[in-house]
C-alpha positions in Angstrom: 24.1 -13.4 21.9 23.2 -10.1 23.2 21.7 -7.8 20.9 24.1 -5.0 20.0 23.5 -1.2 20.9 24.4 1.9 19.4 24.2 5.7 20.9 24.1 8.7 18.0 23.7 12.4 19.0 23.3 15.1 16.6 26.7 15.2 15.1 26.8 11.2 14.5 23.3 11.0 13.3 24.1 10.6 10.0 25.7 7.5 10.8 22.5 5.8 12.0 21.2 2.8 10.0 17.4 3.3 10.7 15.8 -0.7 10.8 13.9 -1.3 7.8 11.0 -1.4 10.1 7.5 0.8 10.2 8.9 1.9 13.9 12.1 2.1 12.6 10.7 4.4 9.7 8.3 6.6 11.9 11.2 7.0 14.6 13.1 8.8 11.7 10.8 11.0 10.4 9.8 11.7 14.1 13.5 11.9 15.9 15.3 13.5 13.2 14.2 17.0 13.0 13.8 17.1 16.8 18.1 16.6 16.6 18.7 18.6 13.8 16.4 21.5 14.9 16.6 21.2 18.8 13.6 20.0 20.7 12.5 24.1 21.6 11.6 24.2 18.0 8.9 21.8 18.1 7.8 21.8 21.6 8.5 25.5 23.5 9.0 24.3 26.8 11.2 21.7 26.8 14.7 22.0 28.0 17.1 18.9 27.3 19.2 17.4 24.9 17.7 15.0 22.8 19.6 11.3 21.5 18.4 7.9 19.9 19.8 4.3 21.0 19.4 1.6 18.3 19.2 -1.6 20.6 19.5 -4.3 17.7 16.4 -3.2 15.3 14.7 -1.1 18.0 14.5 2.3 17.9 14.2 4.6 21.3 14.6 8.3 22.1 16.7 9.5 24.7 16.6 12.7 26.6 19.1 13.8 29.0 18.1 16.6 31.3 19.7 19.1 33.7 17.3 21.0 35.9 15.8 24.3 34.1 12.5 26.4 36.1 10.7 26.0 33.1 11.2 22.5 31.7 8.0 20.7 31.1 7.0 17.5 33.3 7.9 15.4 29.7 11.7 15.7 30.7 11.7 17.0 34.4 11.1 14.8 37.1 11.2 17.9 39.7 8.4 19.4 37.3 6.7 16.2 37.4 6.6 15.8 41.2 7.0 19.6 42.6 6.2 22.1 40.2 3.2 20.2 38.5 2.5 18.2 41.7 1.6 21.4 43.8 -0.7 22.7 40.8 -2.5 19.4 41.1 -3.1 19.7 44.9 -6.3 21.8 43.9 -8.3 18.6 42.1 -8.6 17.5 45.9 -10.8 20.1 46.6 -10.0 19.7 49.9 -8.3 23.1 51.2 -6.9 21.3 54.5 -5.4 18.4 53.2 -4.1 20.7 50.2 -2.6 23.0 52.8 -0.7 20.5 54.5 0.3 19.3 51.7 1.8 22.6 50.0 3.5 23.3 53.3 5.4 19.8 52.7 6.4 20.4 49.3 8.4 23.2 50.0 11.2 21.4 51.6 11.3 18.4 49.8 11.7 20.9 46.5 14.7 22.3 48.4 15.9 18.8 48.9 15.3 17.7 45.4 17.2 20.3 44.0 20.3 20.3 46.3 20.9 16.8 45.1 20.5 17.1 41.4 17.4 15.4 41.0 16.6 16.2 37.2 20.1 15.3 36.2 18.7 12.0 34.5 18.4 10.2 31.6 14.9 9.2 30.4 14.5 6.1 27.8 12.0 5.9 25.3 10.5 9.6 25.7 9.2 11.0 22.8 8.5 14.4 25.1 4.5 13.4 25.2 1.9 12.7 27.3 1.9 9.4 27.1 5.5 7.4 25.8 4.1 4.0 24.3 6.4 1.2 24.0 7.5 -0.9 21.2 7.6 -4.9 21.5 10.7 -4.8 23.6 12.3 -8.5 24.2 13.8 -9.0 27.5 17.3 -9.8 25.9 17.1 -5.7 24.3 15.9 -4.3 27.6 18.7 -5.5 30.0 21.7 -4.5 27.3 19.9 -1.6 26.5 20.0 -1.0 30.5 23.7 -2.0 30.6 25.0 0.0 28.2 23.3 3.5 29.7 24.7 2.5 33.2 28.2 2.6 31.6 27.2 5.6 29.0 25.5 7.9 32.1 27.4 6.8 35.6 26.1 10.5 36.4 22.6 10.2 35.4 19.6 8.3 37.1 17.8 6.3 34.4 14.0 6.3 33.8 11.2 4.9 31.5 8.1 6.9 31.7 4.7 5.7 31.1 5.4 2.2 32.6 2.1 0.4 34.2 1.1 -3.2 35.1 -1.6 -3.3 32.9 -0.1 -3.0 29.1 4.1 -2.7 30.3 4.0 -5.9 32.4 6.8 -7.7 31.1 9.2 -4.6 30.7 8.1 -3.4 34.2 9.3 -7.3 35.4 12.2 -7.0 33.8 13.7 -3.6 35.3 12.4 -4.7 38.6 14.5 -7.9 38.1 17.3 -6.0 37.4 17.2 -3.6 40.2 14.7 -0.9 39.3 12.6 0.8 41.7 8.7 1.9 40.5 8.3 5.4 41.3 4.3 6.3 41.3 3.8 8.6 38.2 0.2 8.9 38.1 -3.1 6.9 37.6 -3.9 6.3 33.8 -7.1 4.7 32.2 -7.5 2.2 29.0 -10.6 1.4 27.8 -11.0 -2.0 25.8 -13.4 -1.0 23.2 -13.7 -4.0 21.1 -15.5 -5.6 24.6 -19.3 -5.9 24.6 -19.7 -4.8 28.4 -17.5 -1.4 26.9 -20.0 -1.4 23.9 -23.1 -1.6 26.1 -22.3 1.4 28.5 -24.9 3.9 28.4 -22.3 6.9 28.4 -20.6 5.2 25.5 -23.7 4.8 23.2 -25.3 8.3 23.9 -21.5 9.6 22.6 -21.7 7.7 19.5 -25.4 9.1 19.0 -24.4 12.5 19.5 -21.5 11.7 17.2 -24.1 10.4 14.7 -26.2 13.7 14.8 -23.7 16.8 15.0 -23.3 19.3 12.9 -19.7 18.9 12.6 -17.9 17.6 10.0 -14.6 15.3 10.8 -11.6 17.0 8.7 -7.9 15.4 8.3 -5.2 15.3 6.4 -4.2 17.4 3.4 -7.3 19.7 4.6 -6.0 20.6 7.9 -2.4 21.7 6.3 -2.9 25.3 5.7 -1.4 28.0 8.2 -4.8 29.2 9.2 -5.5 25.7 10.1 -2.2 24.8 11.9 -2.7 28.3 14.4 -5.6 27.2 14.8 -5.1 23.5 15.9 -2.4 25.1 18.5 -5.0 27.4 19.7 -7.6 24.4 20.4 -5.1 22.5 21.9 -4.1 25.5 24.4 -7.5 26.4 25.5 -7.9 23.1 26.7 -4.1 21.4 27.9 -2.5 24.6 28.7 -5.2 27.8 29.7 -7.3 24.9 31.7 -5.2 22.5 33.0 -1.4 23.7 32.9 1.3 25.4 31.1 3.6 22.3 32.6 2.2 20.6 29.8 4.3 20.0 26.5 3.5 23.4 24.8 3.4 22.4 20.8 4.2 25.0 18.3 2.8 25.7 14.9 6.1 23.9 14.0 5.2 20.8 15.6 1.5 20.6 14.3 2.8 21.0 10.5 5.6 18.0 11.1 3.2 16.1 12.6 1.0 16.5 9.8 3.7 16.3 6.8 5.1 13.6 8.2 2.2 11.5 9.9 3.3 11.9 12.9 0.0 12.1 14.8 -3.3 10.7 12.7 -5.0 14.4 13.4 -9.0 14.7 13.1 -10.7 17.9 13.5 -14.1 19.2 14.1 -15.5 21.6 11.9 -18.6 23.5 11.4 -19.3 26.6 8.8 -15.5 26.8 8.1 -13.8 26.8 11.6 -12.2 24.2 13.6 -13.7 23.9 16.9 -12.4 20.7 18.3 -9.2 18.8 17.2 -7.7 15.2 18.4 -3.8 13.8 17.1 -3.5 10.3 18.0 -0.3 8.0 18.0 -0.3 4.0 17.7 2.3 1.7 18.6 2.1 -1.9 19.5 -1.8 -2.4 19.5 -2.4 0.8 21.4 -3.3 4.3 20.6 -3.2 7.7 22.7 -4.1 11.3 22.1 -1.3 13.4 23.3 -3.2 16.2 20.9 -6.6 17.2 22.2 -8.2 20.4 22.4 -11.3 22.6 22.0 -12.8 25.8 21.9 -13.9 26.2 25.7 -15.4 29.4 25.3 -18.1 27.3 23.5 -21.1 26.1 25.1 -20.4 22.8 27.1 -23.8 21.6 25.3 -21.9 21.1 22.1 -20.4 17.9 23.9 -17.0 18.7 21.7 -15.1 16.5 24.4 -17.3 13.8 24.1 -17.2 13.7 20.3 -13.5 13.7 20.6 -13.6 10.8 23.3 -16.2 8.8 20.8 -13.8 9.5 18.0 -11.0 8.2 19.7 -12.7 5.2 21.0 -14.0 4.6 17.1 -10.3 4.8 15.8 -9.4 2.0 18.6 -12.4 0.0 17.2 -11.5 0.1 13.7 -8.2 -0.8 13.8 -8.5 -3.6 16.9 -6.2 -1.3 19.4 -6.6 -0.4 23.4 -7.3 3.1 24.3 -4.7 4.7 26.4 -7.1 7.4 27.6 -3.9 8.8 29.7 -4.9 10.9 33.3 -7.5 12.9 34.7 -11.6 13.1 34.7 -11.5 9.9 35.7 -15.5 9.7 36.6 -15.9 11.1 32.4 -13.6 7.9 31.4 -15.3 5.3 33.6 -18.6 6.0 32.8 -17.4 4.9 29.3 -15.8 1.5 30.6 -12.4 2.8 30.8 -10.3 1.0 34.0 -7.8 3.0 36.2 -4.0 1.4 36.4 -1.2 3.1 38.2 1.4 4.3 35.8 4.9 4.8 37.0 8.5 5.8 36.1 10.7 3.0 36.6 14.0 4.5 38.2 17.2 2.3 37.9 20.0 4.5 40.1 21.8 1.8 41.6 24.9 3.1 39.9 24.2 6.6 41.6 26.4 7.2 45.4 23.9 7.4 48.2 23.4 11.4 48.1 22.1 11.1 45.0 19.3 8.3 45.5 18.1 8.9 48.8 15.8 11.6 47.5 14.6 8.9 44.8 13.9 6.5 48.2 12.2 10.0 49.9 9.8 10.1 47.0 9.3 6.8 46.4 8.3 6.5 50.4 5.9 9.4 50.1 4.6 8.3 46.9 3.5 5.0 47.8 1.9 6.3 51.5 0.3 9.2 50.0 0.4 9.5 46.1 -1.3 6.3 45.3 -4.0 6.4 47.8 -4.6 9.8 47.0 -4.9 8.9 43.2 -7.2 5.9 43.7 -9.7 8.2 46.2 -9.8 11.2 43.8 -9.3 9.8 40.2 -7.0 12.4 39.3 
């Protein structure tokens, strides 16, 4: 018998019976504030409507989006593929190729906007750079997809952060239901328990740096003061916004306070002489950890090795708790030297219920991604 499926919005949230499980309790602590106060209270650059889906005893956050020019890529496929995608071209370090691709992006962007490309429903979207999935059964996936097609007949339905390395069962199930895999990015996994990873020279050097560093690791109650919260936001912004892109999630001080109070992230910071200079915050689910909160003072000398220290801390957390590290995307060479393996991550797209005019933009994007984006990602490691 297929599991029952229920949908809740802000008005009906009080009727939701949260599963008496660790994941269910985490979802309650995370999602209730987002629905009650609005997602922009916690992530400044998200324009979307949060919803909650209960499938049997599994909770999945949903986000229903319309086009907005300042949306983050975590809830906007247009920003992901066009706005942010255009910025990423600079990482190619190949001006002729970059110029050709920029010319290609202009008509594609116009075409995608014209046919409501951003009218989507994201499934299991925690509005973070990487969405970790619970251990979903095949029956739950099928029941959820059938329900969402009925409830949202005018929206493309998308599961972000799907890859064959860790989500192969989910990937194969949605493909069997008629979904398509559209390239998202190349990501990296580190199985830190493996002997060949622990023997890597760069991994060993990072551990020695962590042992000798004058920095002290602080966490929990030591980070809850207003000054510490403000500093954590500054450190994340230094790296992920100012150095990389303002299309990344723009966390607010309210989000950091909520994450600390409700243990939504395990947050650790590096302190020296009373000053926080680096921070990471990770989430763990279904045997994997990933750190959507990651940053350091980029004005300090590179010789301090702050990025290396944060990476080593993440690996040690995974080793201690016997988990896999999802290192997200970017700086592929750095991650490979520490034993991380690349895999292509996809947006699993279901749009068979939409008219042909709405499906064609995705068909075009998939064709371009398969022929251009995937080979470039594999070659340049971004």
